[in-house]
N, C-alpha and C positions, 0 to 999 in steps of 0.2 A: 336344629331344621333346622343346614346347610338354604341359606339364598338358592330359587334355582335361577340358571345360568343358562344366555344362550345355543350352545349346549342342547339343555334341555329343551327347549321350544320348539329347538329341529329332531330331532327327539318324535313328540309328542303329539306333533305338525306333518312330518314325513319326509319332510323340507333337506334340503341342503342349508349348512351354513351363509352361505354367497346370498341366500332364498331371503332368508329370517333378516342377515344387515340389511337387503333390499327395502325390505317390509317400516323394516325401524327408523329409515334417515330417507324415506320416501322418496326414493326414484325409484323410476321404470321397469316396465321385463317381465312384470311378474301377474297375472292378472288376476284381477279379482277372486274371481275360487281362491286362488290358492290365499291375494291373501286373509282372505276375513278366514280358514284356514291355520294357517300363524298367529291374525291375534285372537282366536280362538282359544290358540293351544295357551297364550301370552293370560289368557284372562286365569282359565282355569291351574296353569299355576300358580299363580298369584306373582308373572315376572312382571315384578320395575326395572327398568333403566337405568343405573348411574351411567349419568347425561357427563358428568362429572370424568370417567375411566372413558368413555367412550370419546369423550375430546382429548384426551392421551394421547389415547391408542390412532388419532389422525392426526394430532397438532391443528386442533381447531384450538382457535383460538374466537373469545367478544368481546368484541366494540362495543359496548356501552359508553353514551353520550346522557347526561344529565348538564342541565338550567335551571338552573336557581337564584330567585331574586337576588344584586348585590345592593350597592347600599347599607346602612346602619343598621344594620334590621336585627336589630342581638341573635334572636333564632338564628333569622338565618345566614349568619354568619359562625351558629353552633352545625345549621347541618354543612354548611363548609367545610369544615373541622371536619365530620362526620367523615365526607369525602373523599374527603385528601387518610384519615386511616383506614376508608375498606379499602382506598383504590393500590395500596400495600397490600392488601390482607389480597387482594382477590387476585395478586399478577400472581399470589400460587393454583387457584382455581382457575388459570388462561384466561383472564377475567381481565380489559383491557379498558378503564373508566377517564374520559374525560371531563371537565366540568368549564361550562361555562359561565360566567356571570353578567344576565340581561338585566338594564333597567326597570326596575323594580314595575308595577301596574300599567306596562309598556309592552304595547298589541303588537303594533310593530314591529318594537324589536324579539319581542319575543321569533315571530314569528317569522325571519331574516334568522334569526340563527342553527335554524330548524332545512330552511334552505341551504345553511349551507351544513350540516348534519345529513344532507341526506346528499349532495355531493361528494362529501368522505367518507361515503358509504358503509357506512357502521351500519351495526348488526341490529340495533336497535338505542330509540329511545328515550333519558325518564324527564321528563321538567312536574316543574312547579307553573298553573297554566297562569296564562289569564282572558277570559271568554273575549274574547276576538272571534269576528270573524277571520281575519284573517291568517291566527294558530289554526283557525279549523282547518281552510285551505293544507294550511303547509298540510298541520295533519295528516293530513285524507290522500294527499303528493308522495307521506312518505311512507303509509303505507300502500299507496299504490306500487311502490317500487317494494314495496315485499320488508322496509323497515319497523319493527315494532313499537309503535310509544304508550311508553306509561303515563299517571298522571298520578305526581306525589304532590302530598298534601291537603293542595284545592285542584279540583277536577272543570276537567273544560262538559261545558253543557252538548248535547244532540254533536258531538264529534263523536271517529274513527279507532279514538280511544281502545286499547283492547282491552283494562283494570285500570284498578284505581290504589291505588294505598294509603290511607291517613283516616285520623276519626271521622264515624257521626257530628255532623258540624254540626246539621239542623239538630236532636240531640246533645251537645252541648250546648247551644245560646241556649236551652231549654235549661238546664242544666246550672247557670249560670243565669238565669233568672229565677231560677227557683234558691237559689240558693242567697241572692239579694235580697228576691220580698220578703225569705226568712231575717234575716237580717234586717229591712229594714219597716222591718213588726212593729206597728206601737208608734211608727214615724211617718201619717201622711206630708207627702211630695211630689219633690221630680224626681225624672234622673235623667239620667246623662250618658249619648252613648259618644264613642268613642273608637270609629273605624280605619280601616290603612286604605282600604276602597271599593269602593261597590262597583271596580272591574274587575270582582275574582272574585269568584262563585265558595268561598271556604269563606270572606266576610261576610255575601248574601244571605246565608244557608248558617250562619249564626242571629244574624240580625232578625230572622223571621223565629229559628226559630225560641230567640231571646221572646219577643212581641208579646207570639200564642202566650208565653204560658202567664207573661204581665196579665194583658190583656184582661189575663180570660182567672188566673188565680187572684193577683193583686191591683183590681180600680184602682185600689187609692196611690196608687204610683201611679201616676201620670209624664211618658213617658218623650224624650224629652228630638226630634231628629238625630239622629246622626249627626259629627262630624266628623270629615274626614283628614286624619294630620297626615297616607303616608308616611305609617309607621315611622313619621321623625319624629326628634322630640323637639326640635327644635319647632315647629311647629305645631303637634301636640299641645305640650307650653303652652305657647299660644291663644288656642284655640281656645281649652279649657278653663285657658286665665277673664277673658273674654267670657267664655259663658258663666260662670262665672260668681262672675264681677253682678252684670244681667238677669243673676234668677238665682234667687240671695236661697229659695228653698228646697236647694238641691241634696237631695238626702244617698244618696247612691249617686253611680259611676260603672260602666262598666263596659272595659275595654276587651275593644273583640282580635285588637290586633296590633302592632307591636306598638314603637315608639311611647314606654313605659318611662323610662325616665322623663322624659318630660312630662311626662303626667301625674308625676312624683316633687316635682319640681312645684309645679301652677300648686302643689295642694301643702306645701310646703310654705313656702308664700304666701297664699289665701287663708292662711292659718285659723280655718273655720272652727268653729263652735255652738253644735257638740260638731263633728269631722263628720265629709259625709262617710258609706261604704259604702267598697271598693271589691271588683272580682274584676281580671283579668286575666291572659290567658300567657302561657310560656311560660318555666321557674330558670330566667335567668340571674345570672349574677346582681342585677333591677330589683326584679322580680321578691328577688329571696330578702331579697336587704328589708326592702316596706313590707313585705312580710314578718320577718324579723320586728320591726322596729312599728309594729302592729299602726300603721299608714296602712297597707294594702290588707284582707278578711281572707280572701280563695283565691289561689293558683289556679287555674287548668291547669293541665302541663298534657302535652301526648310525645311517647317515646319517638324518636329521632332514630334513633343507633337499630332499633325496630323493623324503621318503615322500610331505612335505607337495607337495610337483612334480607326485609321480605320483597323490596322492589326490588331485590335483586335477582330472587328465586322464579317471581313471576317473569319478570323477561325471560331467565332460561329457560325457564317450562312456555312459553310463548315461542321463540325464534325458535325451539327444537318440535314444538309442535304436541308439547307433551298439556296433557287438562293438568289448569291449572287450581288447590283446590279453593274457592271463595273465600276461605275462610282465612285465606296467607296477608290478603289485604288490607285486616279485621284490626284499625289501634286502635286497643280501650284510653276512653280520656284518666284522669287520675288526677284525684284533688288533693290543693294541698293549701294548711291547714300552716301557723307557726305553732302548730303544737304537733305537727307531723312530720314536718321536713327529713325528706334523707339526706 
């Protein structure tokens, strides 16, 4: 059976094609009762709008801006590369992607970038959020200007953003605790936690989930206060080296952010025996090598390609006022051990 068309909708609703077009595009000049009749016909026929075809016919171009953290974080560099690939492909779908690299964990810098995006009159903004009152205000201003906002990887609490795309970070933290707690069974001692910053919600939520499970299920393992390495390898190396020197009974390490090159450097230098068990996030070249060499024990991974693709789908739907399937933004956490590396 062929897909229903706007001609079918017009016929069933007993209206003109121009009236159907006005309803689809939210333009004035159509009585409420007629709008309801058109929407009822669409529902009856199972009509789904082909946004790309509609945009092609009226030469609509989406302008979507991405704001992501700058710096040496390998995961964010992989995200930037993924956006570059999508930008070339998106042009075929009449979508222009711009990307800004902003200082990591800097709410003021992110808010300034969002204000610039507003001045450039983009259709939508996708951002890796930093918790900040300035960022919340900038998001509110964007929405007030009719610009859609989607958060990616790290959400923004109590904000006017339209949707979040990423993993369930509380669940990811709980998963990390379940793995590390089982790895360390029979070895009572302390667990070191390495974060990038407590100014980003994904790190806060991972810590919350991790501590919930550790306290409830592995009470023999004592959690040390997190150290914040800013996702910088040199800083992580320095901080972890100090922790390992001060605490000789560390049996496990959970890195919930970046800077894992520094984590490995500190472990290689310490030469602890037996070595601490290690769970980290994101399958980068560094974490893959450490997993293969037996320095890391598990890596929790999120699919960047799917995240960017989902963010673009959701953003187009928000711009066009098309209902968003809530499942579109859910990214599942993958677990990689040395034996199941892709």
